[in-house]
N, C-alpha and C positions, 0 to 999 in steps of 0.2 A: 456320515450323512446317508449312505446307502442303506445302512441298518435301520435308520430312522424312517426312511421312505418305505422300506419293507414293512415296518411296524405300522406305519400310518395307513398302508394299503388295507389293513384289516378293517379300517373304518370307512373306506371309500369304494373298494372294488365290489362288484356284484357278489352277493352271498354264494350263489351257485359256483361261480369261478373259484372263490376262496375255499369252499368246501372240498372241491376236487384237488386244488393245489395243496391243501393241508392234509387231506385224507390219504392220498396215494402213497407218500413216503411212510406214513404211519402204518398203513396196511401192509406194505412191503416188509417193514420191520417185524410186525406181528406174524406175517406169513412165514418168514424165515425161522422165527423161534418155534412156530408150530410144526414146520417141516422137520426140524431137528428131532422132535419127539415122535412125529409120525413115521419118519423113515426108520428110526430105531425100532419102532414097534413092528413095522412090516418085515424088516430083516430078521429080527429075533423070532417072529412068528413062523416065518418060512424056513429059516436055517437052523433054528434050535427046537421049536415046537410051541404049541399054543400055551403050554404051562409057563413058558418063559414070559409071555405077555402078562399073565396073572402075577408072576414074581416081580416084574418091573412095576406093575400097578401098585403093589404093596409098598414099594420103596418111594413112590411118588410123593406121598404126604411129607416125607422127610426132605426130599429135594425141593418141593414147593416152599416149605417153610424156611429153609436155609436161603433159597433164592429171594424169598420175601424179606428176610432180614437185611440182605445186601441191598435189595431194591429200596426198602424203606429208609435205610441209612443214606443211600444215594439220593433219593428224592428229597428227603428232609434237608440234607446238607447242600444239595444243589440249589435249592431255593435261596439259601443264605448266600451261597457263592454268586449266584446271578445278581442278587441285589447289591452285594458288596462290590462286584466288578463294575456294576452300573454307577455306584456311588464313588468309584475310584478308590475304594478302601481295599487295596490289594493285600495288605497284611491280614485282614479279617478273612478274606477268601482263602489265603494260604493256610491259615490256622484251622479253618473249617475243614479243608481238604485233608490236612494232616490228622485231625481228629476223626474224620471218617475212616481213614485207613486203620488207625489204632483201634477204634471201636469195632470195626468189621472183623479184624484179626482176633481180638479178644473174645468176641461173641461166637464166631464160627469155630475157632479152635476149641473153646470150652464145650460147645455142643457136639463137635466131632468126637472129642475124648469121652464124653458121657455116653454118646450113642454107641461107640465101639465097646465100652465097658458093659453096657446093658443089652448087648445085641440079642442074646437068647431070650430075653424077656420082651423086647420091643417088636421083634419080627412077628410073633404070634399076635401081639396086641394090635398090630396094623393089618391083620388078616392073613398073615403068612403061616397058614396051618396046613397039615397034611402034606401032600406032595409038593406044595408050594414052598415049604419052609427052607429046604436046602438051597435051591436056586436063588431064592430071595435073599438068603443070608450071604451068599457069594457076591451077588450084585450090590447089596447094601454096604458091605464092609469096604469094598473097593471105592464105591461112590463117596463114602464118608471120608476117605483119605483126601479126596479132592475138594471137600466142602469149603475150606478157606479160600481156595482159588475161585470156586463158583461165586462165593460171596463177594470177593474183590472185583470179579468181572462184572457182576450185576451193579455193584456200587459205582465202579469206574465208568460204566456205560452212561449212567445218568449224569455224572460230572462232565463227560464229554459234551452232552447236550447243553448243560449249563454254561459251558465255555463257548457255545455257539458253533459246535462242530458236528452237526447232524449226520453228515456223510461219513465221517470217521466212526461215529457211533453205529451207523448202519453196517459198515464193514466189520466192526467188532461183533455184530450180531450174526453176520453171514458166515464168519470164520467157523464157529462151532458147528453150524449146520453142514457145511461142506466137509469139514474135518471129520465129523461123526460118520458121514456117508462113506468116505474113503476108508476110515479106520474100521468101521463095521465090516466092510468087504474084506479087508486084509485079515483082521483078527478072528472074525467068526467064520467067514466062508473059506479063506485060504488056509489059515493056521488052525481052524477048528477048535478055538478056545472056548466056545460055548458062552455061558453067562459071564464068565470072567472077561472074555473078549468084548462083550457088549458093554460091560461096566468100564473097562479100561478105555474103550473107544469114546464113551461119553466124557469121562474124566479128562483124557488127553485133549479132546477137542476144546474144552474150556481152558486148559492150560495154554493152548495156542492163542485163544482169544485174549487171555490175560497178558501173554507176552506181547501181543500187538498193542494192547492198551498201555502197558508199561513202557514200551518203546516210544509211544506218542508222548507220554508225560515226561519222559527223560530227554525228548528232543527239543529243538528250538521252536517247534510249532506250538507248544503249550505256554500259556501265561502262568500256569500254576507250577512254578519251579520251587518246590518246598525244600526245607532243610530240616535237620534233626530237631530243632527247637519247636517246630510246628506239630510234632507228634504228641507232645504232652497234652493230656486231656484238660479241657477247659469246661467248667461246670455250666456256665451260661450257654456256650455253644452246644454242649451235649443236650441240655434241656430243650433248646430250640429244635435241634435235629430230631429228637424223640417226639416232640409235639407234632411237628410237620409230617413225620413219617408214619405216625400211628394209623392213619386211615388205610394206607397201603398194607401195613403189617396186619391189621385186623381183617381186612378183606382176604388176604392170602392165607391167614391162619384158619379162617372159616372154610376155605377150599380144602386145606389139609385135613381138618376135622371131618369134612364131608367124605373125603376119600377113605379115611380111617373107618368111619361108620359104615359106608357102603361096602367096603371089602369084607368086613365082619358079618354084616347082615346077609349079604349075598352068599358068603361061604356057608353060613348056617342053613340057608335055604336050599342052595343048589350045588354046593361044593366048588371045586376048582373051575368047572365050566362056567358058572355064573360070574365068578370073579374075572375070568378071561373075557366074557362078553362085555362086562363093564369097562375093562381095559380098552377094548376096541372102540366102544361108544364114546368113552371119555376122550380118546384121541381125536375122534371125529368132531366132538364139540369144540375142542381147542382149534382144530384146523379149519373147519367149515365156516366158522363165524369170523374169520380174520377180516373180511371187508366191512362187516358191520362194526366191529371193534375199531377199525381204521377210521370210519366216519365219526365214531364217538370221540376218538383222540383228536381228529382234525377239527371237530366242533368246539373243543375246549378253548383254544386261544381266540377264536372268532367271537364267541359269546363273552368271554372275559374282557377282551379289549373294548368291545362296543358297550358293554355294561358300565365299564369304568369311564367311558367317554359320554355316558348318558344318552347314547343313541339307541333308545329302547325299541323303536320300530325295527331296527336292524337285528336286535337281539331276538325279538319275536320271530322275525323272518328266518333267522338262523336255526331256531328251535324247530320251526315247522318244516323247513327244508331238510334238516338233518334227520328228523324222524321219517320224512317221506323217502329220502334216499336210502337210509338204513333199512327201512321197512321193505322197500322194493328188493334190495339185495337179500334180505332175510327170506322173502317170498321165493326168490330163485333157488336159494339153498334148500328151502322146504320142499319144493317140487322135485329137485334132484334126489333128495334123501327118500322121499316117498316113492319115487319111480324106480330108483336103482339101488336099494339097500343090499340086495344079494350080491351084486357086482362089487359094491364097496367092501363088504365083509370078506369076499373071496380074495381080495388083495392082501389081507392080513394073515389068513390061515387056510389050510386045507382040511382041518378037522371037521368032520361031517356033522357032529353035534353042534358045534359053534356055528357052522354055516346054516344049519336048519333053524336055530332058535334066535340068533342075534338080529336078523332083519326086522322081525316083528317088534322086538324091544326097541330097536333104533327108531322105528316109526313113532312109537309112543313118546320117546324122549324128545324128538324134534317136532311133536305135534303142534305146539304153541309158539314155535320160533318166529312166525311172521309178526307177532305183536311185541316181541322182545325189545324192539327199537325204542318204544316209549319208555320202558324201564331204564335202559342204558343211557339214553339222552337225558332223561329226567334227572337221574342221580348225577350225571356229569355236569348238568347245568348248575346245580348247587355248588359243586366243586369249583367250577369256573368262576363263580361270583364270590368265592371265598367264604361260603357258609358251610363250615366243616362238619358241624353236628348233623344237619339234615342230609348232607352228602353221605356221611358215614352210615346213618340209619337206613337211608334208601338203598345204599350199596349192599348192606347186609340183609335187606328185607327178603330177597328171594331165597338165599341159601340158609341164612341164620334164623329168620323168623318163621318161614313157611316150609322150606324143603326138609330141613333136619327133623322137625316134628312129624312131618308127613311120612318120612321113611321109617320112623320109629313106631308109627301107629298103623298105617295101611297094610304092611305085610302081614300083620296079625289077622287081617280079614281076607286079604286077596292073595297072600303068598308072594311069589316073585313078581307077579303082575302089579301088586301094590307098590313095589319099588319103582317100576317103570312109569306108572301113571302119576307118581308123585312129581315128576319133572314138569309135565304140562300144567298140572294144578298149581304148582308153585309159581310158574311163569304167569298164569292168568291172575292169580291173587296179587302178586307183587306188581304187575302192570297196572292193576286197578288202583292200588294204593299210591304208586308213583304218579300215575296220571292225575289222581285227585289233588295231591300236593303241588304238582307242577302247575296245574290249571289255577289253583288257589294263589300260588306265588305270582303267576303271570298277571292275574286280575288285580292283585294287590300292589305289585311293584312296577310292572312294565306298562306304564300309562303314558300316553302322549307320543 
C-alpha cells in the first residue's frame, strides 16, 4: 500500500515538489559517476602529466561503449523485471535476470578478447598517436581486463532499481568513486605506478562495486534468487531486452564515435596538446551538467505517470517547470564557466600551453548551455510517454545529426576553432528541432 501511495503521489502532489523529490537522488547518482571520472583526470594530470589526460581520453570511447552495453542490457531487462514482479510473475523476472547476466558476460568477454588482440591497431584508430600511444596502450590493456566486471556492474545497478532498491543502487555508484579516489592516491602517488596505477585503480574500483552488488543479490534482501536453470538464453526475452535497450545503446555508441572522431581530428590539427584540452573539457561537460541531467531524470516518471493517467494539464506543467528549473541551473553553470575557466583548468594540469589555450575553447563549448534544457527535456518527454522512435531521433539529433557533420566540415575552414564552435552550433540547431517537435506534440496531444 505504501508503494501504491508513493506512486499515486506522482498524480497529486505539486509538480515543483515532485521535481525536487525525484531530481535530487538522480542528480546525486550522476554527480558520483561524474566525480569518478573527474577525480581520475585531476590526479593523473597532476601526478603523471598532461599527456596522461590525453591517453585516458583515447580509451574513453571503449569504456563508454562497454558501459553502454551493460547499461542497455540492464535497462532493457529491468523493464521486463519490473513488469514481471508487478504481475507477480516471479519466474519470468528470474529468467530475465539470468539472461541479462549470461548476455552481459558473453558480449563483454568477446569484446575484451577482440580489443586485446587488436590493441596495436585500435589505439591509433582512437587517436592514440605520437607520444600518446604508449601510455594509452598501458591504460587500455588493463582497463580491458576489467571490462566484464564493468559491464556486470552497470547491468546490476539497473536491476537494483527495477527491484525497488534505489538506495542500494546509489551506494553501488558511490563505491567506485570513493574506491577510485583512494586507489589513485595509493597506486599513483605513493607507489608511483603511473598509467598502470591509474588503470588498476579504475578497474579495482569497479570490482569493489561488483562485489557489493553480488553480495546484495546473494543475500536475503533480494527477491531475485536465481538458479543455474535461469542462465540459459531465451529467444523471446533476449529480443525484448535488445529492443528496449537499443535507445540507450545507440545514444552511448554515438558518444563513443564522437570521442573517436574528436581525438583524431584534434590530434591532426594540434597534436597531443589539443587532445589533452578536449580531455579536460569533456570531463567538465560530464561533471558540470549533473544537476541539469538530474532534473531530466526526475522529470521522466512524473511526465509518464500523469500522461498515463490522462492528467494532461499536469503533464504540460511538468514540461514547463522542468525546462524552467533545468534552464536556471544551466544558466548558473554557464556563468561559472564563463567567469572562472582559468581556475577550472588549473585544477587539472600545470602545463602552461594547456593552461593558456583551454579556457577560450571551454567558453566556446559551453556557450549555448543555457538553452540545452529544451533539448534534454523534449527528448526525455517522448521517452516518458513510450514513443521510442521520436525519443531516439531527438536524443541523437545533437551529436549524430548536427555535431558530427559540423566537426568534419568546420575545421577545414576555421582550424581548431571550427571544432570548438561546433558545440554551440549543434546545441542551437538541436534545440530548435526539439522545441519544434515538442511544441507540435503538446498542441496535438496534451489537450484539456
